[in-house]
C-alpha positions in Angstrom: 11.3 -19.5 -23.0 10.7 -16.8 -20.5 10.5 -18.6 -17.1 8.6 -17.3 -14.0 10.5 -15.6 -11.6 9.8 -14.8 -7.8 12.1 -12.5 -6.4 12.4 -11.3 -2.9 11.1 -7.4 -2.5 14.3 -5.5 -2.7 13.6 -2.9 -0.5 14.3 -4.5 2.6 13.7 -1.4 4.9 10.0 -1.0 3.8 9.4 -4.8 3.6 11.2 -4.9 6.9 9.0 -2.4 8.8 5.9 -4.0 7.2 6.7 -7.4 8.5 7.8 -5.8 11.8 4.2 -4.1 12.1 2.4 -7.9 11.8 4.4 -9.7 14.4 4.4 -9.9 18.6 1.2 -12.5 19.3 0.2 -15.8 19.1 -0.9 -16.5 16.1 -3.9 -17.9 16.3 -5.0 -15.8 19.4 -7.8 -14.2 17.5 -8.4 -16.7 14.6 -12.1 -16.9 13.2 -13.8 -20.0 14.1 -17.0 -20.5 11.4 -19.2 -23.4 10.4 -19.7 -22.8 6.7 -17.9 -25.6 4.9 -16.4 -22.7 2.4 -15.9 -19.3 3.2 -14.1 -16.2 2.4 -13.5 -12.7 3.8 -12.3 -9.9 1.9 -11.2 -6.5 2.0 -12.6 -4.6 -1.0 -10.3 -1.8 -1.5 -6.8 -3.9 -1.8 -8.5 -7.0 -2.0 -6.6 -8.6 0.9 -8.0 -12.0 1.9 -8.5 -11.7 5.9 -10.1 -15.4 6.2 -10.5 -18.3 4.0 -11.8 -21.8 4.2 -11.8 -24.3 1.3 -12.1 -21.1 -0.8 -11.3 -22.9 -4.1 -13.8 -25.6 -4.2 -16.5 -25.5 -6.7 -20.1 -25.8 -5.7 -23.4 -24.7 -6.8 -23.5 -21.0 -6.4 -27.4 -21.1 -6.3 -28.9 -17.5 -7.0 -25.8 -16.1 -5.9 -25.0 -16.6 -9.6 -27.4 -13.9 -10.3 -24.4 -11.8 -9.9 -23.0 -12.5 -13.1 -26.1 -12.0 -14.8 -26.3 -9.0 -13.7 -22.9 -7.9 -14.2 -23.2 -9.1 -17.9 -26.0 -6.5 -18.3 -24.2 -4.0 -16.4 -21.3 -4.1 -18.9 -23.6 -3.9 -22.2 -25.5 -1.0 -20.8 -21.7 0.5 -20.0 -21.0 -0.3 -23.6 -23.9 1.0 -25.0 -25.2 -2.2 -25.9 -28.3 -2.3 -24.1 -30.4 0.8 -22.5 -32.4 0.7 -19.4 -35.3 1.6 -21.2 -35.0 -1.5 -23.5 -38.3 -3.5 -23.4 -37.7 -7.6 -23.0 -40.7 -9.7 -23.5 -41.5 -12.4 -20.4 -41.7 -15.7 -22.3 -44.0 -18.6 -21.5 -40.5 -20.7 -20.7 -39.5 -17.6 -18.4 -42.9 -17.6 -16.9 -43.1 -21.3 -16.2 -39.5 -21.9 -15.2 -38.8 -18.5 -13.4 -42.3 -17.0 -12.7 -45.4 -17.4 -10.4 -46.5 -21.0 -11.6 -42.5 -22.3 -10.5 -42.5 -21.9 -6.9 -39.3 -19.9 -6.7 -38.4 -16.6 -6.3 -39.9 -14.3 -8.7 -40.7 -10.9 -9.5 -44.2 -11.8 -10.7 -43.6 -10.5 -14.3 -47.0 -11.3 -16.3 -46.5 -13.6 -19.2 -45.8 -12.3 -22.8 -45.7 -8.8 -20.9 -42.5 -6.5 -22.0 -40.7 -5.0 -19.0 -37.9 -2.5 -19.0 -34.4 -3.9 -18.3 -34.2 -1.2 -15.3 -37.4 -3.1 -13.8 -35.9 -6.3 -14.7 -32.9 -5.7 -12.9 -34.9 -4.8 -10.0 -36.5 -7.9 -9.8 -33.5 -9.5 -10.3 -31.3 -7.8 -7.6 -34.0 -7.2 -4.8 -36.5 -9.8 -5.4 -34.5 -12.6 -6.9 -36.4 -13.2 -9.5 -35.6 -16.0 -11.8 -38.4 -14.8 -14.4 -36.1 -11.2 -14.4 -32.8 -13.2 -15.2 -34.1 -15.1 -18.0 -36.1 -12.6 -19.4 -32.5 -10.5 -19.7 -30.5 -13.7 -20.9 -33.6 -14.5 -23.6 -33.4 -10.3 -24.5 -30.0 -10.4 -25.0 -28.6 -13.5 -26.3 -31.8 -15.2 -28.0 -31.8 -18.0 -25.1 -31.0 -18.7 -22.0 -28.4 -21.4 -22.8 -26.4 -19.4 -25.3 -26.4 -16.4 -22.9 -24.8 -18.7 -20.0 -22.2 -20.4 -22.7 -21.4 -17.0 -24.7 -22.0 -14.1 -22.5 -21.5 -15.2 -18.9 -18.5 -17.2 -19.5 -16.9 -15.0 -21.9 -17.4 -12.1 -19.4 -16.1 -14.3 -16.3 -12.9 -15.3 -18.3 -12.4 -11.4 -19.1 -12.7 -10.7 -15.2 -10.1 -13.4 -14.5 -12.8 -16.0 -13.2 -11.0 -18.9 -14.4 -12.8 -21.5 -12.8 -16.7 -20.4 -13.1 -19.1 -22.3 -15.1 -22.8 -21.5 -15.9 -25.4 -23.4 -17.3 -28.4 -20.8 -17.1 -29.1 -17.5 -16.1 -30.9 -17.5 -12.7 -28.7 -20.3 -10.7 -31.5 -22.9 -10.7 -30.0 -26.4 -10.3 -28.0 -27.4 -13.3 -24.8 -29.5 -13.1 -23.1 -26.5 -14.8 -23.6 -23.9 -12.5 -20.1 -23.9 -10.2 -18.3 -21.1 -8.9 -16.1 -20.8 -5.9 -16.2 -18.6 -2.8 -12.9 -16.7 -4.1 -14.5 -15.8 -7.6 -17.7 -15.2 -6.3 -15.9 -12.3 -3.8 -14.0 -11.3 -6.8 -16.8 -10.7 -8.9 -18.5 -8.6 -6.1 -15.5 -6.6 -5.7 -15.6 -5.8 -9.1 -19.2 -5.0 -9.3 -18.9 -2.4 -6.0 -15.9 -0.6 -7.3 -16.7 -0.5 -10.9 -20.3 -0.1 -11.2 -21.1 2.0 -8.0 -24.2 3.8 -9.8 -25.8 0.3 -10.4 -24.5 -1.2 -7.2 -26.6 0.9 -4.8 -29.9 -1.4 -6.4 -28.5 -4.2 -3.6 -29.2 -1.9 -0.8 -33.0 -1.1 -2.0 -35.2 -2.6 0.4 -38.2 -3.9 -1.4 -39.4 -3.7 -4.9 -43.0 -3.8 -6.2 -43.9 -5.2 -9.5 -47.6 -6.4 -10.9 -48.9 -4.7 -7.9 -46.9 -7.6 -5.5 -44.3 -5.7 -2.9 -41.6 -7.6 -2.0 -38.8 -7.3 0.6 -35.1 -7.4 -0.2 -33.8 -11.0 0.7 -31.0 -10.1 2.4 -31.2 -10.5 6.0 -27.7 -8.3 6.8 -29.5 -5.2 5.9 -31.1 -5.3 8.8 -29.2 -7.0 11.2 -25.7 -5.1 10.5 -24.5 -1.4 10.4 -23.1 -0.5 6.9 -24.4 -3.5 5.3 -25.6 -2.6 2.0 -25.3 -5.9 -0.2 -24.9 -8.2 -1.8 -27.1 -11.7 -2.4 -28.3 -14.7 -1.0 -28.7 -18.2 -2.7 -30.1 -21.4 -1.9 -30.7 -24.7 -3.8 -31.0 -28.2 -2.2 -27.4 -29.4 -4.1 -25.7 -25.9 -3.0 -27.3 -25.3 0.5 -27.6 -21.9 1.9 -25.1 -19.4 0.9 -24.3 -15.2 0.5 -22.5 -12.6 -0.8 -22.7 -9.7 1.9 -21.0 -6.5 2.0 -20.5 -3.7 4.4 -18.8 -0.6 5.1 -17.5 0.5 9.0 -15.3 3.3 9.8 -14.5 3.8 5.7 -13.4 0.0 5.3 -15.5 -2.2 3.3 -15.6 -5.9 3.8 -16.9 -8.7 1.5 -17.7 -11.7 2.6 -19.2 -15.1 0.8 -19.9 -18.3 2.3 -21.5 -21.4 1.0 -22.9 -24.7 2.0 -24.6 -24.3 5.0 -27.8 -26.1 6.1 -29.9 -23.5 7.4 -30.9 -20.0 6.5 -30.3 -18.9 10.1 -27.0 -20.3 10.3 -26.1 -18.4 7.0 -27.2 -15.2 8.2 -25.4 -15.4 11.7 -22.2 -16.5 9.9 -22.1 -13.8 7.6 -22.8 -11.4 10.2 -20.2 -12.9 12.5 -17.5 -13.0 10.1 -17.9 -9.7 8.9 -18.0 -8.2 12.8 -14.9 -10.2 13.4 -13.0 -8.7 10.3 -13.8 -5.3 11.4 -13.4 -5.6 14.9 -9.5 -7.5 14.3 -8.1 -5.8 10.9 -6.8 -2.6 10.2 -5.2 -1.3 6.8 -1.3 -0.6 6.9 0.4 0.6 3.8 3.3 -1.4 2.5 4.4 0.8 -0.3 3.5 4.4 -0.8 2.3 5.3 -4.8 5.0 5.5 -6.8 7.5 4.2 -4.5 10.3 2.1 -5.5 9.2 -1.4 -4.8 11.7 -3.5 -6.4 13.9 -4.6 -9.7 13.5 -7.3 -12.6 15.8 -8.3 -14.6 16.3 -7.3 -18.2 17.0 -9.3 -21.1 19.1 -7.3 -24.1 18.5 -3.9 -22.6 21.1 -0.9 -22.1 20.5 -1.8 -18.3 20.5 -5.0 -16.7 17.3 -4.4 -14.4 14.4 -2.0 -14.5 13.1 -0.1 -11.1 9.5 -1.1 -10.3 6.5 0.7 -8.6 2.9 0.6 -8.0 0.7 3.3 -9.4 -1.5 3.3 -6.0 -0.3 2.6 -2.2 -0.1 -1.0 -1.9 -2.0 -1.4 1.5 -2.9 -4.6 3.0 -5.2 -5.7 6.1 -3.4 -6.9 9.2 -4.2 -8.0 12.6 -4.3 -4.9 15.1 -2.9 -7.0 17.7 0.3 -7.4 15.1 0.0 -11.3 15.3 1.0 -12.2 11.9 3.9 -12.5 9.5 3.5 -11.0 5.8 5.8 -12.2 3.2 6.1 -9.5 0.1 7.3 -10.8 -3.4 7.7 -9.4 -6.8 6.1 -11.9 -9.3 6.9 -11.6 -13.1 7.6 -13.6 -16.2 11.3 -12.6 -16.8 13.9 -11.4 -17.7 11.9 -8.6 -19.6 12.6 -8.1 -23.1 13.9 -4.5 -24.0 13.1 -1.9 -24.7 10.7 -1.1 -21.8 8.3 2.0 -21.7 7.9 3.7 -18.5 4.6 2.7 -17.0 4.7 -0.5 -18.8 3.2 -3.4 -16.5 6.1 -5.7 -15.6 4.6 -8.0 -12.8 2.7 -8.2 -9.7 3.5 -7.6 -6.0 1.8 -10.5 -4.0 1.5 -10.6 0.0 1.4 -13.7 1.6 -0.4 -14.3 5.1 1.1 -17.5 5.9 0.6 -20.1 3.3 -2.4 -18.0 1.6 -2.2 -15.1 -0.6 -3.5 -12.0 1.0 -3.5 -9.6 -1.7 -1.7 -8.9 -5.2 -1.5 -5.7 -7.1 0.2 -5.0 -10.4 3.7 -3.2 -10.7 5.1 -1.3 -13.4 8.5 -0.1 -15.0 9.3 3.1 -13.1 11.8 3.9 -15.8 12.3 3.7 -19.6 14.8 1.2 -20.7 16.4 1.4 -24.2 17.6 -2.0 -26.2 21.3 -2.4 -25.6 24.1 -2.9 -27.9 24.6 -6.4 -30.2 27.3 -7.2 -27.8 24.7 -6.8 -25.0 21.8 -9.2 -26.5 24.4 -11.7 -27.5 25.8 -11.8 -23.7 22.4 -12.0 -22.5 21.4 -14.6 -24.9 23.9 -16.8 -23.9 23.2 -16.4 -20.4 19.6 -17.6 -20.6 20.9 -20.3 -22.7 23.0 -21.3 -19.7 20.2 -20.8 -17.3 18.0 -22.7 -19.6 19.9 -25.7 -19.6 20.3 -25.9 -16.1 16.5 -25.4 -15.2 15.8 -28.5 -17.8 18.6 -30.6 -15.9 17.0 -29.7 -12.6 13.4 -30.7 -14.1 14.7 -34.0 -14.6 16.2 -34.7 -11.4 
């Protein structure tokens, strides 16, 4: 059985330089102090985590869950399964539970009317329309529950959102609606990077449907320079939350908070966290594109190890004051069985900021490694057998 190996990065000079660049001040000198029960701040390009608080705690995401609903639609459009011009009917259920009679956020679509997917997306994103989301779910899956189970959950797992669960498409109260702020941030990052043509919708300031004009519900759009998304949310069970993003000086940050008791506190907290991130952090390069990062042990190969590199520069956000120490490690399941193709993903580089993972990025074989001789494979097999016996003995202690 392959064991999970955590190998220190071998290129000491680069790691020493990276570690050296983030030391030198009091560790908590510029720490963020916030009131949100759960929160996270992420840099979009690298996925670096600048701050987190109870980031893996599952909570009702309220209307922030609509980000998962629209992602499913975006992806279906990308794959050619749905067109923006397709029209979905506003059923009586969608109208009663999410439309004008509901008293909640709505795009005010008329009962039994047929609305183009493009307009339903505008209604879901700009006006947070529950009727929009229900209509999208029914139009794609036949009913909302099936959309939540077979579309949203499946797509979330494909994106690596392993904890999120969904009971409906709108985020209205349901015991199955649970997400963490970490997974909401990952989802927001995916929307920003992979659907730039659709992401523009989150920055539109108003939308008119059925002769009713409504403003975008995101308070950051008018209060923070560079803000252009994403979504607010509120239910009695979940409290007030927000997924927000802004760009300043070429750096994009994503903030997610949840569980606050007041909408003004939500807006102020999100803005304060983003401003803190822009003010105190900058991007540093740990490894350049295709730079040698380290080795992975090889099983049954003509070489005992394989060189690893990243396809993209490995960057991480660090304090401008140099007040933290970063530790970078290669994490992979190994030894890696030969033959190995050049460019084959072997593992990840994981960078820790204290006890928390600051960022993670894939690493690939920088060279091909062919299968070794029969004797080499036999020696490696015997070696792994001995190592496995030691591991089994250690687990019993």
